[in-house]
Structures are given as C-alpha cells and as structure tokens.
GUKOLLUM-459977 format. One record per atom (N, C-alpha, C, O): x, y, z. Coordinates in steps of 0.05 Angstrom, whole numbers, padded with zeros to 5 digits, always signed. Layout:
REM GUKOLLUM-459977
XYZ ...
***
This chain:
REM GUKOLLUM-459977
-00282-00717-01748 -00253-00707-01753 -00246-00729-01769 -00247-00753-01763 -00236-00714-01800 -00232-00740-01817 -00202-00743-01821 -00192-00722-01831 -00189-00757-01819 -00164-00783-01804 -00156-00806-01829 -00168-00824-01839 -00123-00790-01833 -00117-00797-01862 -00099-00814-01853 -00079-00816-01866 -00102-00829-01830 -00072-00846-01817 -00076-00871-01841 -00092-00874-01860 -00047-00891-01828 -00052-00924-01848 -00061-00936-01820 -00080-00949-01813 -00030-00922-01803 -00034-00956-01783 -00037-00938-01750 -00018-00940-01734 -00050-00929-01746 -00033-00918-01721 -00044-00908-01695 -00061-00926-01692 -00049-00890-01669 -00061-00890-01652 -00049-00858-01650 -00027-00848-01656 -00073-00847-01639 -00066-00808-01631 -00077-00804-01621 -00100-00811-01620 -00057-00777-01592 -00067-00779-01567 -00073-00741-01578 -00053-00726-01581 -00103-00729-01584 -00083-00698-01577 -00102-00684-01550 -00114-00697-01534 -00100-00657-01552 -00111-00647-01525 -00112-00606-01549 -00112-00602-01573 -00113-00588-01526 -00108-00564-01531 -00076-00558-01554 -00069-00562-01578 -00066-00550-01534 -00033-00542-01537 -00013-00565-01554 -00012-00583-01538 +00001-00570-01573 +00025-00578-01579 +00045-00579-01556 +00049-00560-01541 +00061-00611-01556 +00072-00605-01531 +00102-00626-01538 +00124-00620-01530 +00094-00655-01555 +00104-00656-01567 +00114-00697-01578 +00118-00710-01558 +00117-00710-01601 +00116-00738-01618 +00131-00750-01601 +00145-00738-01585 +00130-00780-01602 +00146-00807-01602 +00139-00796-01629 +00138-00773-01638 +00134-00820-01640 +00130-00821-01680 +00133-00797-01690 +00132-00778-01675 +00138-00795-01719 +00136-00758-01730 +00102-00782-01737 +00096-00805-01745 +00089-00760-01728 +00067-00755-01750 +00051-00756-01777 +00059-00745-01798 +00035-00767-01777 +00030-00767-01810 +00033-00739-01829 +00029-00717-01820 +00037-00743-01844 +00030-00720-01854 +00003-00708-01872 +00004-00686-01883 -00017-00724-01874 -00042-00725-01882 -00056-00721-01851 -00078-00732-01849 -00049-00711-01835 -00070-00710-01808 -00082-00689-01807 -00066-00670-01804 -00101-00682-01808 -00135-00666-01797 -00144-00662-01776 -00156-00681-01767 -00143-00636-01758 -00162-00629-01741 -00175-00607-01742 -00171-00592-01761 -00188-00603-01728 -00191-00574-01719 -00203-00568-01688 -00219-00576-01671 -00184-00545-01694 -00194-00537-01658 -00174-00546-01641 -00173-00537-01618 -00145-00574-01652 -00132-00591-01641 -00105-00599-01647 -00094-00599-01669 -00093-00606-01622 -00061-00608-01632 -00053-00627-01612 -00057-00626-01588 -00038-00653-01631 -00026-00676-01628 +00003-00671-01604 +00027-00666-01610 -00006-00675-01580 +00021-00692-01576 +00028-00708-01573 +00051-00710-01564 +00010-00731-01581 +00040-00746-01580 +00025-00775-01608 +00002-00776-01615 +00041-00789-01614 +00035-00799-01638 +00040-00837-01629 +00048-00836-01606 +00039-00864-01637 +00063-00880-01638 +00051-00892-01663 +00027-00885-01667 +00058-00904-01677 +00058-00916-01697 +00064-00943-01695 +00084-00951-01684 +00034-00968-01712 +00032-00992-01701 +00030-01005-01725 +00020-00993-01744 +00039-01031-01729 +00042-01050-01750 +00020-01065-01745 +00028-01087-01742 -00003-01065-01742 -00025-01086-01744 -00041-01065-01766 -00036-01041-01769 -00067-01084-01784 -00073-01082-01799 -00095-01059-01805 -00099-01047-01826 -00107-01056-01785 -00140-01046-01782 -00134-01030-01738 -00148-01037-01718 -00113-01009-01738 -00135-00994-01715 -00167-01000-01702 -00180-00980-01708 -00175-01011-01694 -00205-01000-01686 -00216-00997-01668 -00226-00975-01669 -00222-01008-01645 -00231-01001-01629 -00212-00990-01595 -00197-01004-01583 -00218-00968-01589 -00201-00966-01553 -00198-00973-01532 -00194-00997-01538 -00197-00972-01513 -00199-00977-01483 -00186-00971-01478 -00166-00975-01493 -00182-00949-01447 -00162-00946-01428 -00170-00959-01394 -00190-00960-01381 -00137-00967-01389 -00147-00972-01357 -00126-00959-01345 -00108-00957-01362 -00117-00946-01315 -00102-00941-01302 -00095-00965-01278 -00108-00966-01258 -00071-00983-01285 -00066-00985-01266 -00041-00972-01244 -00019-00972-01256 -00039-00964-01222 -00028-00943-01198 -00022-00925-01222 -00043-00919-01234 +00005-00913-01233 +00013-00900-01236 +00012-00886-01258 +00006-00863-01260 +00022-00907-01282 +00013-00918-01306 -00014-00917-01323 -00034-00923-01309 -00020-00911-01350 -00051-00909-01356 -00042-00929-01384 -00019-00934-01391 -00061-00936-01394 -00048-00957-01408 -00074-00963-01432 -00096-00970-01424 -00069-00960-01453 -00101-00955-01473 -00089-00988-01488 -00067-00999-01492 -00122-00997-01493 -00110-01030-01507 -00120-01009-01531 -00129-00987-01529 -00114-01029-01562 -00121-01023-01585 -00127-01042-01603 -00110-01054-01615 -00159-01045-01605 -00165-01068-01628 -00149-01077-01660 -00143-01058-01676 -00145-01092-01664 -00125-01090-01685 -00150-01121-01704 -00151-01145-01696 -00165-01111-01725 -00178-01115-01742 -00170-01130-01772 -00150-01121-01782 -00180-01143-01781 -00165-01162-01812 -00177-01136-01830 -00200-01126-01831 -00150-01129-01847 -00148-01121-01864 -00133-01133-01882 -00127-01157-01881 -00123-01111-01904 -00097-01125-01924 -00080-01147-01928 -00063-01142-01912 -00074-01168-01938 -00057-01190-01932 -00011-01168-01935 +00002-01154-01950 -00007-01182-01912 +00021-01174-01908 +00015-01139-01900 +00027-01120-01909 -00007-01140-01881 +00001-01118-01866 -00006-01119-01833 -00017-01103-01818 +00006-01146-01829 +00008-01149-01805 -00014-01157-01796 -00035-01150-01807 -00014-01177-01766 -00039-01192-01765 -00047-01185-01738 -00030-01181-01721 -00080-01184-01733 -00090-01174-01724 -00092-01195-01695 -00082-01217-01691 -00112-01173-01673 -00101-01173-01641 -00106-01153-01627 -00116-01136-01641 -00104-01147-01608 -00099-01121-01603 -00072-01124-01584 -00062-01143-01573 -00063-01086-01585 -00034-01072-01574 -00049-01061-01556 -00071-01052-01556 -00027-01065-01531 -00018-01047-01505 -00001-01034-01507 +00022-01041-01512 -00013-01009-01503 +00000-00967-01514 +00002-00977-01474 -00012-00992-01460 +00027-00958-01468 +00037-00953-01446 +00032-00923-01453 +00048-00914-01469 +00009-00904-01440 -00001-00878-01445 +00012-00869-01426 +00028-00857-01441 +00022-00861-01398 +00034-00856-01378 +00045-00825-01389 +00039-00804-01378 +00061-00829-01411 +00063-00804-01419 +00054-00797-01438 +00071-00803-01455 +00031-00784-01453 +00024-00774-01472 +00042-00767-01502 +00040-00771-01526 +00060-00753-01481 +00084-00747-01514 +00097-00761-01519 +00113-00755-01536 +00098-00789-01505 +00120-00812-01510 +00106-00841-01511 +00116-00863-01505 +00085-00837-01518 +00072-00871-01522 +00085-00895-01521 +00108-00891-01527 +00081-00914-01517 +00102-00937-01523 +00088-00956-01528 +00067-00957-01515 +00092-00974-01545 +00073-01007-01548 +00087-01019-01523 +00107-01011-01513 +00073-01038-01516 +00083-01050-01491 +00079-01074-01499 +00100-01087-01497 +00062-01087-01508 +00047-01107-01518 +00044-01121-01537 +00065-01111-01545 +00039-01133-01551 +00019-01145-01579 +00008-01171-01587 +00021-01189-01599 -00011-01172-01582 -00027-01196-01586 -00038-01202-01606 -00059-01190-01609 -00031-01219-01623 -00040-01237-01641 -00066-01245-01649 -00065-01267-01639 -00088-01244-01658 -00107-01268-01651 -00114-01260-01684 -00123-01238-01691 -00108-01285-01708 -00112-01288-01736 -00154-01285-01737 -00160-01297-01758 -00162-01281-01732 -00197-01281-01724 -00204-01254-01735 -00213-01246-01756 -00191-01240-01704 -00189-01212-01685 -00216-01202-01711 -00225-01215-01731 -00221-01175-01701 -00249-01156-01716 -00247-01133-01717 -00257-01116-01732 -00218-01130-01684 -00220-01096-01669 -00223-01099-01649 -00209-01098-01629 -00250-01107-01656 -00278-01093-01637 -00256-01105-01608 -00245-01127-01608 -00252-01081-01584 -00249-01088-01570 -00268-01088-01541 -00291-01086-01549 -00268-01090-01518 -00281-01073-01502 -00278-01083-01465 -00277-01106-01455 -00277-01052-01449 -00256-01073-01431 -00267-01056-01411 -00272-01032-01414 -00271-01075-01381 -00283-01046-01365 -00269-01074-01337 -00274-01098-01339 -00248-01061-01312 -00242-01072-01287 -00219-01088-01306 -00208-01077-01326 -00212-01119-01296 -00193-01130-01295 -00205-01146-01322 -00185-01160-01326 -00218-01152-01338 -00219-01160-01354 -00242-01148-01382 -00265-01138-01381 -00214-01160-01416 -00220-01144-01429 -00227-01175-01445 -00219-01198-01440 -00255-01159-01473 -00269-01188-01490 -00253-01177-01513 -00240-01156-01514 -00255-01188-01522 -00248-01190-01552 -00253-01201-01580 -00239-01219-01587 -00271-01193-01596 -00292-01209-01629 -00277-01217-01640 -00255-01208-01636 -00279-01233-01654 -00280-01247-01670 -00300-01254-01685 -00324-01256-01680 -00279-01259-01715 -00303-01277-01727 -00298-01281-01762 -00290-01260-01769 -00300-01297-01781 -00294-01301-01799 -00295-01282-01824 -00314-01268-01829 -00266-01282-01842 -00270-01258-01857 -00300-01246-01876 -00319-01260-01869 -00308-01229-01893 -00327-01229-01890 -00330-01247-01937 -00349-01254-01950 -00303-01245-01944 -00282-01260-01963 -00297-01284-01962 -00315-01290-01977 -00289-01297-01946 -00294-01323-01929 -00339-01325-01947 -00350-01342-01962 -00344-01313-01940 -00379-01323-01946 -00380-01330-01974 -00364-01327-01993 -00413-01345-01972 -00410-01366-01986 -00439-01340-02007 -00449-01321-01996 -00444-01350-02039 -00457-01338-02059 -00489-01325-02048 -00510-01336-02041 -00479-01292-02052 -00497-01287-02051 -00501-01275-02021 -00524-01268-02013 -00480-01273-02007 -00480-01250-01982 -00475-01207-01990 -00461-01190-02000 -00488-01210-01982 -00486-01177-01971 -00476-01169-01954 -00460-01183-01942 -00484-01136-01943 -00475-01114-01926 -00501-01130-01917 -00497-01151-01906 -00536-01121-01920 -00547-01132-01901 -00565-01168-01889 -00582-01176-01874 -00545-01178-01908 -00533-01217-01900 -00518-01234-01911 -00518-01254-01926 -00499-01217-01893 -00468-01223-01902 -00457-01250-01898 -00436-01258-01906 -00478-01263-01883 -00459-01299-01883 -00483-01319-01908 -00483-01343-01914 -00502-01294-01916 -00516-01311-01926 -00502-01336-01947 -00485-01330-01965 -00513-01373-01941 -00514-01387-01961 -00482-01393-01937 -00479-01416-01945 -00469-01391-01925 -00436-01390-01907 -00453-01417-01894 -00476-01415-01885 -00437-01443-01894 -00433-01458-01874 -00423-01452-01845 -00401-01442-01840 -00448-01462-01820 -00447-01455-01802 -00418-01476-01785 -00412-01497-01797 -00401-01469-01759 -00390-01492-01750 -00386-01481-01734 -00391-01457-01733 -00372-01501-01708 -00381-01483-01683 -00333-01469-01682 -00310-01479-01684 -00341-01451-01681 -00309-01437-01682 -00316-01403-01643 -00327-01390-01625 -00299-01410-01657 -00294-01379-01625 -00294-01355-01628 -00275-01341-01635 -00320-01347-01624 -00335-01316-01617 -00321-01296-01611 -00320-01273-01618 -00309-01313-01593 -00296-01282-01571 -00272-01301-01553 -00267-01325-01547 -00263-01273-01549 -00240-01281-01509 -00241-01269-01497 -00245-01246-01504 -00240-01274-01479 -00239-01261-01456 -00195-01259-01421 -00185-01275-01405 -00192-01238-01429 -00168-01235-01423 -00160-01220-01399 -00170-01198-01391 -00141-01233-01387 -00154-01227-01355 -00130-01203-01349 -00110-01214-01343 -00126-01168-01350 -00123-01156-01365 -00106-01144-01333 -00091-01125-01337 -00109-01153-01308 -00103-01143-01285 -00072-01123-01289 -00065-01100-01283 -00057-01151-01303 -00033-01130-01310 -00026-01129-01344 -00015-01148-01356 -00036-01105-01355 -00031-01092-01375 -00014-01102-01406 -00018-01098-01430 +00013-01121-01386 +00037-01112-01403 +00048-01139-01404 +00069-01143-01416 +00028-01170-01386 +00012-01192-01399 -00007-01196-01387 -00009-01198-01363 -00029-01197-01410 -00048-01205-01417 -00059-01244-01409 -00050-01265-01419 -00078-01242-01393 -00070-01266-01393 -00105-01286-01411 -00128-01278-01407 -00099-01306-01425 -00120-01305-01446 -00139-01330-01414 -00129-01347-01401 -00164-01321-01413 -00181-01347-01386 -00191-01359-01407 -00180-01380-01409 -00216-01355-01435 -00237-01376-01452 -00233-01357-01465 -00219-01337-01466 -00257-01370-01480 -00276-01366-01506 -00304-01370-01506 -00321-01386-01497 -00304-01353-01518 -00348-01373-01526 -00341-01383-01548 -00326-01368-01561 -00348-01406-01558 -00342-01426-01592 -00375-01427-01591 -00378-01444-01574 -00397-01419-01599 -00407-01421-01609 -00419-01435-01646 -00401-01432-01662 -00444-01448-01657 -00439-01450-01684 -00442-01419-01690 -00461-01409-01678 -00430-01403-01703 -00443-01375-01711 -00412-01364-01725 -00391-01375-01719 -00413-01340-01744 -00398-01330-01753 -00378-01309-01746 -00358-01305-01760 -00385-01292-01720 -00376-01283-01711 -00378-01260-01705 -00388-01248-01724 -00372-01243-01682 -00382-01214-01659 -00365-01192-01666 -00341-01190-01664 -00380-01177-01673 -00386-01150-01677 -00394-01117-01652 -00407-01120-01631 -00385-01095-01661 -00400-01086-01642 -00406-01089-01604 -00422-01077-01589 -00385-01108-01597 -00384-01110-01568 -00389-01096-01548 -00390-01073-01558 -00393-01095-01523 -00396-01079-01502 -00393-01095-01468 -00413-01107-01460 -00372-01094-01454 -00380-01098-01431 -00379-01085-01408 -00358-01083-01396 -00403-01072-01398 -00403-01048-01380 -00389-01054-01334 -00394-01042-01313 -00371-01078-01343 -00369-01086-01320 -00398-01107-01318 -00419-01109-01331 -00385-01123-01292 -00410-01137-01276 -00409-01169-01286 -00388-01181-01286 -00424-01175-01291 -00432-01199-01288 -00438-01214-01338 -00432-01234-01351 -00457-01183-01343 -00458-01198-01363 -00446-01173-01393 -00447-01149-01393 -00438-01189-01410 -00431-01171-01440 -00439-01186-01461 -00439-01210-01467 -00451-01158-01473 -00465-01150-01506 -00450-01165-01523 -00426-01168-01519 -00460-01174-01537 -00455-01180-01559 -00470-01171-01584 -00494-01173-01588 -00452-01162-01600 -00471-01158-01637 -00473-01186-01645 -00461-01195-01625 -00480-01213-01663 -00475-01235-01645 -00485-01246-01692 -00508-01246-01701 -00463-01253-01706 -00477-01272-01734 -00466-01299-01715 -00445-01306-01705 -00495-01311-01716 -00499-01337-01699 -00514-01360-01717 -00533-01349-01728 -00513-01381-01723 -00533-01403-01733 -00550-01396-01730 -00554-01382-01711 -00573-01403-01749 -00604-01400-01741 -00619-01386-01744 -00642-01395-01745 -00612-01353-01747 -00606-01325-01749 -00604-01319-01775 -00582-01323-01785 -00629-01306-01795 -00621-01289-01818 -00619-01259-01811 -00635-01249-01794 -00597-01242-01826 -00593-01223-01832 -00577-01214-01826 -00555-01226-01825 -00581-01182-01816 -00562-01175-01791 -00558-01182-01765 -00578-01187-01750 -00534-01184-01757 -00531-01189-01730 -00550-01187-01697 -00560-01166-01688 -00551-01222-01679 -00565-01200-01667 -00562-01209-01637 -00550-01230-01632 -00573-01192-01614 -00551-01186-01590 -00563-01205-01567 -00582-01204-01551 -00542-01221-01572 -00531-01238-01545 -00524-01228-01518 -00506-01211-01518 -00535-01235-01493 -00515-01234-01471 -00510-01249-01469 -00524-01266-01479 -00491-01258-01457 -00461-01272-01441 -00465-01252-01413 -00464-01229-01406 -00476-01291-01398 -00461-01285-01366 -00435-01298-01361 -00431-01323-01360 -00417-01278-01359 -00391-01269-01360 -00386-01284-01329 -00368-01301-01328 -00400-01278-01308 -00398-01287-01273 -00385-01309-01268 -00385-01313-01244 -00370-01330-01285 -00346-01346-01297 -00322-01357-01307 -00310-01378-01311 -00322-01330-01309 -00297-01328-01334 -00285-01329-01302 -00299-01319-01284 -00250-01346-01295 -00235-01343-01279 -00219-01328-01279 -00199-01327-01294 -00224-01315-01264 -00191-01283-01259 -00194-01285-01223 -00210-01298-01209 -00167-01267-01214 -00166-01268-01188 -00148-01241-01191 -00134-01236-01210 -00151-01227-01172 -00148-01203-01170 -00118-01207-01146 -00104-01227-01141 -00115-01174-01133 -00092-01178-01105 -00123-01181-01084 -00123-01197-01065 -00144-01166-01088 -00161-01159-01067 -00176-01204-01055 -00175-01214-01032 -00183-01215-01076 -00188-01228-01075 -00161-01261-01058 -00162-01281-01043 -00145-01249-01071 -00111-01259-01060 -00114-01260-01032 -00110-01280-01018 -00121-01232-01022 -00111-01228-00992 -00134-01232-00987 -00135-01219-00966 -00151-01239-00989 -00174-01252-00972 -00172-01285-00970 -00175-01299-00950 -00166-01293-00997 -00159-01318-00993 -00131-01330-00972 -00127-01350-00958 -00125-01320-00975 -00087-01317-00949 -00108-01297-00917 -00099-01290-00895 -00122-01295-00923 -00119-01286-00896 -00143-01310-00879 -00150-01315-00855 -00149-01317-00898 -00174-01353-00892 -00155-01366-00887 -00157-01374-00863 -00132-01375-00898 -00099-01392-00889 -00100-01388-00872 -00114-01404-00860 -00088-01363-00854 -00077-01348-00840 -00098-01357-00806 -00090-01360-00783 -00119-01359-00816 -00145-01359-00789 -00148-01381-00783 -00155-01388-00760 -00141-01405-00810 -00144-01438-00795 -00117-01449-00790 -00120-01470-00777 -00079-01440-00798 -00068-01434-00775 -00068-01436-00756 -00070-01457-00744 -00066-01406-00741 -00081-01408-00709 -00098-01421-00707 -00111-01410-00689 -00113-01446-00713 -00134-01455-00699 -00124-01483-00707 -00137-01504-00706 -00097-01480-00715 -00079-01516-00713 -00088-01532-00730 -00085-01557-00729 -00106-01512-00757 -00097-01530-00787 -00091-01518-00799 -00090-01494-00802 -00084-01545-00817 -00069-01541-00845 -00088-01521-00879 -00101-01500-00881 -00085-01531-00889 -00086-01513-00914 -00078-01527-00932 -00054-01531-00932 -00096-01540-00958 -00094-01542-00982 -00097-01531-01001 -00116-01545-01009 -00093-01507-01029 -00095-01501-01041 -00103-01536-01069 -00090-01557-01073 -00131-01523-01083 -00127-01552-01104 -00146-01530-01121 -00162-01515-01109 -00143-01530-01150 -00151-01530-01176 -00148-01503-01181 -00167-01490-01190 -00120-01493-01177 -00112-01465-01198 -00102-01478-01221 -00083-01494-01223 -00118-01470-01239 -00124-01470-01263 -00082-01460-01287 -00059-01465-01279 -00083-01456-01295 -00050-01450-01311 -00048-01420-01306 -00030-01406-01296 -00084-01411-01323 -00081-01370-01322 -00093-01363-01292 -00088-01340-01284 -00102-01373-01282 -00090-01357-01253 -00067-01363-01242 -00060-01346-01225 -00052-01383-01245 -00029-01390-01236 -00008-01364-01237 +00008-01354-01221 -00018-01359-01264 -00002-01342-01287 -00006-01306-01279 +00011-01288-01284 -00031-01304-01266 -00044-01285-01259 -00026-01269-01237 -00018-01245-01234 -00023-01298-01219 -00006-01295-01193 +00008-01291-01193 +00010-01287-01169 +00034-01286-01204 +00057-01291-01214 +00053-01259-01224 +00055-01241-01207 +00049-01252-01250 +00054-01230-01254 +00036-01209-01229 +00045-01187-01226 +00013-01217-01213 -00001-01189-01190 +00029-01191-01157 +00033-01178-01136 +00045-01216-01172 +00068-01207-01145 +00054-01227-01118 +00064-01224-01095 +00027-01250-01122 +00020-01255-01094 +00044-01277-01091 +00055-01290-01108 +00046-01278-01069 +00062-01300-01045 +00047-01324-01039 +00036-01320-01017 +00043-01342-01046 +00038-01359-01019 +00049-01367-00986 +00046-01389-00976 +00054-01358-00982 +00086-01369-00969 +00086-01410-00975 +00088-01427-00993 +00084-01409-00945 +00075-01449-00946 +00049-01463-00953 +00040-01486-00950 +00038-01437-00966 +00011-01453-00974 +00010-01485-00991 +00013-01480-01015 +00007-01511-00986 +00014-01532-01002 -00016-01530-01026 -00040-01525-01021 +00002-01538-01060 -00024-01529-01071 -00021-01547-01088 +00002-01552-01095 -00045-01562-01101 -00034-01586-01122 -00064-01576-01147 -00082-01559-01146 -00056-01590-01159 -00072-01586-01187 -00107-01588-01188 -00124-01572-01196 -00109-01610-01177 -00136-01623-01173 -00153-01636-01149 -00142-01635-01127 -00170-01644-01150 -00186-01634-01116 -00170-01665-01116 -00146-01665-01111 -00185-01692-01123 -00162-01708-01122 -00132-01714-01110 -00122-01730-01093 -00123-01693-01128 -00091-01704-01115 -00092-01676-01089 -00071-01663-01086 -00107-01672-01078 -00100-01651-01043 -00116-01662-01027 -00111-01655-01004 -00136-01678-01029 -00140-01709-01015 -00138-01728-01012 -00150-01742-00996 -00118-01735-01029 -00089-01758-01029 -00065-01735-01009 -00050-01740-00990 -00069-01723-01016 -00029-01714-01005 -00048-01705-00959 -00036-01710-00938 -00079-01690-00961 -00088-01692-00932 -00088-01709-00918 -00083-01707-00894 -00098-01746-00938 -00101-01764-00923 -00074-01769-00913 -00072-01771-00889 -00043-01773-00933 -00016-01768-00927 -00007-01757-00904 +00013-01765-00892 -00023-01733-00897 -00017-01715-00878 -00037-01727-00847 -00036-01729-00822 -00048-01731-00864 -00073-01741-00823 -00057-01776-00820 -00055-01784-00797 -00051-01788-00833 -00027-01808-00824 -00006-01804-00818 -00002-01808-00794 +00013-01796-00832 +00041-01780-00817 +00037-01768-00786 +00049-01769-00765 +00021-01761-00793 +00001-01742-00762 +00003-01766-00741 +00022-01772-00726 -00018-01776-00743 -00032-01798-00730 -00007-01812-00734 -00015-01808-00757 +00009-01821-00735 +00040-01841-00726 +00056-01839-00718 +00068-01855-00704 +00063-01805-00728 +00087-01788-00691 +00060-01794-00672 +00066-01808-00652 +00037-01789-00672 +00031-01797-00654 +00044-01821-00632 +00053-01819-00609 +00042-01833-00643 +00041-01863-00626 +00066-01871-00621 +00070-01889-00606 +00087-01856-00636 +00112-01859-00636 +00110-01840-00598 +00105-01853-00578 +00114-01813-00599 +00106-01797-00584 +00093-01811-00553 +00105-01807-00531 +00068-01826-00555 +00059-01843-00548 +00035-01821-00529 +00026-01799-00536 +00030-01839-00499 -00004-01807-00501 +00021-01784-00473 +00043-01788-00463 -00002-01762-00470 +00011-01745-00456 +00006-01749-00445 -00016-01761-00448 +00018-01745-00411 +00018-01739-00384 +00000-01726-00376 -00002-01720-00352 
***
C-alpha cells in the first residue's frame, strides 16, 4: 500500500467515519477508507505496537532518526480508544532512537543506535559500521508501560557496539535483538537478552505483597519494605497502589537499623510495664 505521509499515523477500515486531523492529500489505498489521522511532530514514524488498558486502547509509535530540525526521535503514545479522534498523550525523546519498538504486557523495548552518518570510511549497507571505533553505548532501553500515559524507564542494555534494529519482544523472559556489536563483521547478528531481571511491578504483584504483609500482621509481626527503586516507586504511584501503614526504607541496611530500633523500643516498653501476672 503506497503511503505518502510526511509524519503521521493513520487508522483505516472499510467505512469512513471521521478524522481528527486533516488527511494528507497524497494519501492512497485500495479497498480502504480512513477513519482517523493524527499528525506527529517526530522525524520518522516507524514501528507500531498497540496495548489495551481497561476500556482504553493505546498505540505506541517509534520515532527514528531523520532530517535535522524534523523533531526529536523517541516514541509517541496515542490514545486510539476512539479511532476517529486519536490523541497524542505522551511524547518521549531519545536522541539515539531508531524508531524500533516492541512491546508485550507491561514491557516496552526501544532500540537505539548511532546514525549511519557517523560511520567510518568504507562503510556500506552490507558493512554499515566498518572502521568505526566501538565503544560502550546504550543500544536498547526498557520501559514499564503499565500506565501508557506515564512510561517509566526501567533499565538499559549497554554493550560495546553501534545499534539495534528489528528487535522483537514476544513476552516472557527473552527479547530478540538484531544488533551491531563489536567483534562481529558485516550485517547485524541475533542477540538474545534475558529480560527476566528487568525491574517491574504490576497490580497483581502489589496485591500479593500486601496480602503477605497483612498475614504477617495478623501473626503479630511488623513488616518493613526495603530496596524499592525510584522507578518502581513511580510505577506504584501511577498504579494507585497504597501501602497503608507499611514502613519502607531505601536499602536493606536502613531497614535492619529500623528493625533493631523497633525491637529495642519494644523491649524497653515491656520492661516499663513489668512481668505479666
């Protein structure tokens, strides 16, 4: 299907209903009519991924590197719950983004690479980074999109290399990356990343945590939560997770110090009351 957009994302089906932004005049298709269009400000809309959250549908649009002054690369989040009136609800800028995204569940993987224009002499489409010095750089970032309107950056992959492209995350423990990394010649190679350790939390995990804390309380035990990273705390706030009276500390050391103070305070209180009859 020939497309002559400058920048945009188009939703189409058999019957025309309405459009939010005006359709590009060069739009063409066969046996389809557009029902909605949204104009994006990024340089080059590329890969797409869609997710449902409750009654809302969201479209993630990867923005790749493009011409200068054409907007920052990264990714856009579009609310397409009403396909006739799509709305951009979040824009995330990543200067080295390739427009390559892949998501499943609450995890979004965004590819990054250096521009081909920075390649060394002798580079070609078959050998795109020939004679280009390798260095440690971010080739992919991982985002918690439990709340698509507020993506939370969780971690990144930083090998010695040049970029990733045509990546796939089908869910589960592994992400499949087409990567240009140091030590390999020619085109990209397949790299399989274990992403099971990427920190994330969802409402189900939070419910189990709170049930465990409540069970401990009923048994007369006080609980202290430790090791919550800033990105996890941000996710919990976006999810509306309330910990009630659960105490929390940044590190295990701080949590142990608090626990010792609580034990000492309890022992001192017991001494003041004296032995029970």
